[in-house]
VEXZABA-156755 format. One record per residue: residue number from 0; x, y, z of N, C-alpha, C in turn; chain. Coordinates in steps of 0.02 Angstrom, whole numbers, padded with zeros to 5 digits. Layout:
REM VEXZABA-156755
R  num      nu      nv      nw     cau     cav     caw      cu      cv      cw  chaine
R  NUM       X       Y       Z       X       Y       Z       X       Y       Z       A
...
//
This chain:
REM VEXZABA-156755
R  num      nu      nv      nw     cau     cav     caw      cu      cv      cw  chaine
R    0   00042  -00060   00000   00000   00000   00000   00044   00062   00000       A
R    1   00020   00113  -00034   00056   00175  -00037   00033   00224   00016       A
R    2   00067   00279   00018   00049   00332   00065   00035   00395   00026       A
R    3  -00008   00436   00056  -00024   00501   00026  -00027   00551   00083       A
R    4  -00008   00612   00070  -00010   00661   00124  -00047   00724   00103       A
R    5  -00071   00759   00153  -00106   00822   00143  -00052   00876   00139       A
R    6  -00053   00914   00084  -00001   00966   00076  -00030   01036   00072       A
R    7  -00097   01043   00074  -00125   01111   00072  -00200   01112   00071       A
R    8  -00226   01172   00063  -00298   01186   00066  -00316   01231   00008       A
R    9  -00376   01220  -00019  -00401   01262  -00072  -00476   01274  -00060       A
R   10  -00499   01335  -00068  -00570   01348  -00059  -00606   01354  -00126       A
R   11  -00671   01341  -00125  -00713   01348  -00185  -00683   01313  -00245       A
R   12  -00684   01247  -00245  -00655   01208  -00300  -00699   01147  -00313       A
R   13  -00675   01100  -00351  -00713   01039  -00366  -00672   00978  -00345       A
R   14  -00706   00926  -00321  -00673   00864  -00301  -00652   00825  -00363       A
R   15  -00588   00808  -00366  -00562   00770  -00423  -00576   00695  -00415       A
R   16  -00610   00677  -00361  -00630   00607  -00351  -00701   00596  -00374       A
R   17  -00748   00638  -00352  -00819   00628  -00369  -00849   00685  -00410       A
R   18  -00814   00741  -00417  -00838   00796  -00458  -00881   00848  -00424       A
R   19  -00896   00839  -00359  -00938   00886  -00323  -00905   00955  -00316       A
R   20  -00946   01007  -00312  -00920   01074  -00296  -00905   01074  -00221       A
R   21  -00849   01105  -00203  -00827   01104  -00133  -00816   01174  -00106       A
R   22  -00832   01182  -00042  -00813   01242  -00006  -00740   01235   00017       A
R   23  -00723   01175   00039  -00656   01161   00065  -00624   01104   00025       A
R   24  -00569   01119  -00010  -00534   01068  -00047  -00469   01049  -00011       A
R   25  -00453   00985  -00013  -00393   00959   00018  -00342   00945  -00037       A
R   26  -00285   00980  -00035  -00233   00969  -00086  -00189   00912  -00062       A
R   27  -00179   00863  -00107  -00141   00803  -00090  -00072   00803  -00122       A
R   28  -00029   00760  -00096   00040   00756  -00120   00044   00731  -00192       A
R   29  -00009   00699  -00217  -00008   00675  -00287  -00035   00728  -00336       A
R   30  -00050   00788  -00310  -00072   00843  -00353  -00147   00852  -00358       A
R   31  -00186   00804  -00333  -00259   00809  -00337  -00286   00854  -00282       A
R   32  -00345   00882  -00295  -00383   00918  -00244  -00448   00880  -00236       A
R   33  -00462   00857  -00175  -00521   00816  -00162  -00558   00843  -00102       A
R   34  -00619   00820  -00094  -00659   00840  -00036  -00639   00801   00026       A
R   35  -00651   00829   00083  -00632   00797   00146  -00670   00732   00157       A
R   36  -00733   00728   00137  -00772   00667   00146  -00745   00611   00102       A
R   37  -00732   00626   00039  -00703   00575  -00006  -00635   00552   00021       A
R   38  -00595   00599   00042  -00528   00582   00068  -00533   00537   00128       A
R   39  -00576   00556   00176  -00582   00519   00239  -00614   00451   00230       A
R   40  -00666   00446   00189  -00705   00384   00186  -00686   00338   00128       A
R   41  -00663   00366   00072  -00653   00325   00012  -00579   00315  -00006       A
R   42  -00539   00367   00000  -00471   00366  -00026  -00419   00339   00023       A
R   43  -00435   00338   00088  -00386   00318   00138  -00411   00261   00182       A
R   44  -00364   00225   00211  -00379   00171   00257  -00391   00200   00327       A
R   45  -00433   00167   00367  -00439   00191   00437  -00374   00180   00474       A
R   46  -00363   00219   00525  -00303   00212   00567  -00318   00163   00623       A
R   47  -00266   00137   00653  -00274   00091   00710  -00240   00120   00771       A
R   48  -00271   00109   00828  -00242   00130   00891  -00264   00080   00944       A
R   49  -00218   00046   00975  -00232  -00004   01026  -00284  -00054   01003       A
R   50  -00277  -00078   00942  -00322  -00129   00916  -00388  -00105   00889       A
R   51  -00402  -00041   00895  -00465  -00013   00870  -00451   00030   00809       A
R   52  -00497   00029   00761  -00488   00071   00702  -00532   00133   00708       A
R   53  -00508   00187   00678  -00545   00250   00680  -00526   00292   00620       A
R   54  -00567   00341   00606  -00553   00390   00554  -00555   00459   00586       A
R   55  -00518   00507   00558  -00516   00574   00586  -00583   00611   00578       A
R   56  -00617   00600   00523  -00679   00637   00509  -00664   00697   00465       A
R   57  -00713   00715   00423  -00704   00768   00374  -00685   00835   00406       A
R   58  -00714   00850   00463  -00701   00914   00496  -00627   00922   00515       A
R   59  -00598   00869   00543  -00528   00873   00563  -00481   00871   00502       A
R   60  -00503   00836   00449  -00464   00835   00387  -00457   00906   00359       A
R   61  -00512   00944   00359  -00511   01013   00335  -00464   01054   00380       A
R   62  -00468   01043   00445  -00425   01080   00492  -00351   01065   00478       A
R   63  -00334   01001   00466  -00265   00983   00450  -00242   01020   00388       A
R   64  -00284   01020   00336  -00266   01052   00272  -00254   01127   00282       A
R   65  -00297   01160   00320  -00289   01232   00332  -00226   01247   00372       A
R   66  -00212   01206   00422  -00151   01216   00463  -00089   01207   00420       A
R   67  -00088   01155   00378  -00031   01142   00334  -00022   01200   00285       A
R   68  -00077   01227   00259  -00073   01281   00210  -00049   01347   00240       A
R   69  -00075   01364   00298  -00065   01431   00324  -00013   01439   00380       A
R   70   00013   01384   00407   00061   01390   00462   00124   01349   00447       A
R   71   00179   01369   00477   00241   01331   00469   00237   01269   00515       A
R   72   00274   01215   00497   00271   01154   00536   00285   01163   00611       A
R   73   00325   01213   00628   00341   01225   00699   00279   01248   00738       A
R   74   00228   01274   00704   00167   01297   00738   00109   01248   00735       A
R   75   00117   01193   00700   00062   01145   00691   00035   01118   00758       A
R   76   00080   01106   00805   00059   01074   00868   00010   01118   00907       A
R   77   00011   01183   00895  -00038   01227   00928  -00109   01209   00909       A
R   78  -00117   01177   00851  -00184   01159   00826  -00198   01084   00831       A
R   79  -00155   01048   00865  -00164   00976   00872  -00146   00936   00810       A
R   80  -00104   00965   00768  -00083   00932   00706  -00009   00916   00711       A
R   81   00009   00855   00693   00080   00835   00690   00096   00813   00619       A
R   82   00159   00806   00605   00180   00784   00538   00149   00716   00521       A
R   83   00144   00671   00571   00116   00605   00558   00041   00607   00546       A
R   84   00007   00659   00569  -00066   00663   00557  -00082   00688   00487       A
R   85  -00031   00706   00448  -00042   00727   00379  -00032   00671   00330       A
R   86  -00007   00613   00353   00009   00556   00309  -00042   00501   00319       A
R   87  -00067   00473   00264  -00119   00422   00266  -00102   00364   00221       A
R   88  -00127   00305   00237  -00121   00246   00194  -00175   00251   00140       A
R   89  -00156   00238   00078  -00203   00240   00022  -00246   00177   00024       A
R   90  -00312   00186   00014  -00358   00129   00012  -00346   00089  -00052       A
R   91  -00358   00025  -00048  -00347  -00020  -00106  -00398  -00006  -00161       A
//
């Protein structure tokens, strides 16, 4: 399985996965801009923690994208974002 990371944020765009108009676009390391829901539910695998799987949810995905876009990595922790929270496993 490959990995993909969130590298930025874009407002008022279209999802390159499903074609919907978006208020919040998530810019990915492969160059695509997708919606947070598609990214969270369709394009990535759930994460595991102590034997349980979970997903961040679209709201937190948008927050990660905005923090990555507008702040330097040294300030990410103020918003609960770390470098590892920007990297995801690609769904099969």
